[in-house]
C-alpha positions in Angstrom: -47.3 -16.7 93.7 -46.2 -15.6 97.2 -48.6 -13.3 99.0 -47.1 -10.5 101.0 -48.6 -9.1 104.1 -47.5 -6.1 106.0 -48.3 -6.5 109.6 -47.3 -5.9 113.2 -46.8 -8.8 115.6 -48.9 -7.2 118.4 -51.9 -6.7 116.1 -54.6 -9.4 116.7 -55.8 -9.3 113.1 -52.2 -9.7 111.9 -51.7 -12.7 114.1 -55.0 -14.2 112.8 -53.8 -13.8 109.2 -50.4 -15.3 110.0 -52.2 -18.2 111.7 -54.3 -18.8 108.6 -51.1 -18.8 106.4 -49.4 -21.3 108.7 -52.4 -23.7 108.7 -52.7 -23.6 104.9 -50.5 -24.5 102.0 -50.4 -20.9 100.8 -47.0 -19.3 100.5 -46.6 -16.0 102.2 -44.0 -13.4 103.3 -44.5 -11.5 106.5 -43.1 -8.0 106.4 -42.9 -5.9 109.5 -44.9 -2.8 108.8 -42.9 -0.7 111.2 -39.5 -1.6 109.7 -40.5 -1.8 106.1 -43.7 0.1 105.4 -45.6 -0.6 102.1 -44.4 1.6 99.2 -46.2 4.4 97.5 -47.8 2.2 94.7 -49.2 -0.3 97.2 -50.7 2.5 99.4 -52.1 4.2 96.3 -54.0 1.0 95.3 -55.3 0.7 98.8 -56.3 4.3 98.8 -58.2 3.9 95.5 -60.1 0.9 97.0 -60.7 2.1 100.6 -60.3 5.9 100.6 -58.5 7.9 103.3 -60.7 6.6 106.2 -60.2 3.0 105.2 -56.4 3.3 105.1 -55.7 5.1 108.4 -56.6 4.2 112.0 -57.5 7.8 113.0 -60.6 9.8 112.2 -58.8 12.9 111.0 -57.5 11.2 107.8 -59.9 12.9 105.4 -59.0 16.4 106.7 -55.3 15.5 106.4 -55.8 14.1 102.9 -57.7 17.3 101.8 -54.8 19.4 103.2 -51.9 17.4 101.8 -53.2 16.0 98.6 -52.7 12.3 97.6 -49.0 12.3 97.2 -48.3 14.2 100.5 -50.9 12.1 102.4 -49.4 8.7 101.2 -45.8 9.9 101.8 -46.8 10.9 105.3 -48.2 7.4 106.0 -45.0 5.8 104.7 -43.0 7.9 107.2 -45.5 7.2 110.0 -46.6 3.5 109.4 -48.1 3.1 112.9 -51.1 5.1 111.6 -51.9 2.5 108.9 -54.7 0.0 109.3 -53.3 -3.5 109.3 -52.6 -5.9 108.0 -52.1 -4.9 104.4 -52.1 -7.9 102.2 -50.8 -7.8 98.6 -51.8 -10.7 96.3 -50.7 -10.0 92.7 -52.3 -6.7 91.7 -54.8 -6.8 94.6 -54.4 -5.0 97.9 -56.6 -5.8 101.0 -56.5 -3.8 104.2 -57.6 -4.7 107.8 -60.4 -7.2 108.2 -60.8 -7.5 104.4 -57.4 -9.3 104.4 -58.7 -11.8 106.9 -61.8 -12.5 104.7 -59.7 -12.9 101.6 -57.3 -15.4 103.2 -60.1 -17.4 104.8 -61.6 -17.9 101.3 -58.1 -18.8 99.9 -57.5 -21.3 102.7 -60.8 -23.0 102.0 -59.9 -23.3 98.3 -56.5 -24.8 99.0 -58.0 -27.3 101.6 -60.7 -28.4 99.1 -58.3 -29.4 96.4 
C-alpha cells in the first residue's frame, strides 16, 4: 500500500516526513498541498479525529466552523489549502495531521527496519 502525504516543501515537518520516507523502505507519494489539496472525504476524516482547531493553523477555526457548518468549513479549506495544518498523511482509511503524521511514520520506519 502506498501512503500519500499532502505537504508543502517549505514546511519543516513535511521535510522531516519526506526524509523518513526516503530513509525507509516504505512507499509514498508526495502531493503538493497547494496544487492538489486533499479532498472533502479526507478532510472530513481528519475533522472527525482532530476537530476544527486540529485541522487549521489559525485560532478562529471554531468560530468559522460554527458559522459555516461542516460542509462549508471543509470546502473553504479546500479552496484555501495554505490554512491547513500539514502534513496530512493518508494510510489506508487512517488520516494523520501535523506532528501526529511524524509519530506514525517513525513507528512505521522502525517496524520496516526491524524486519
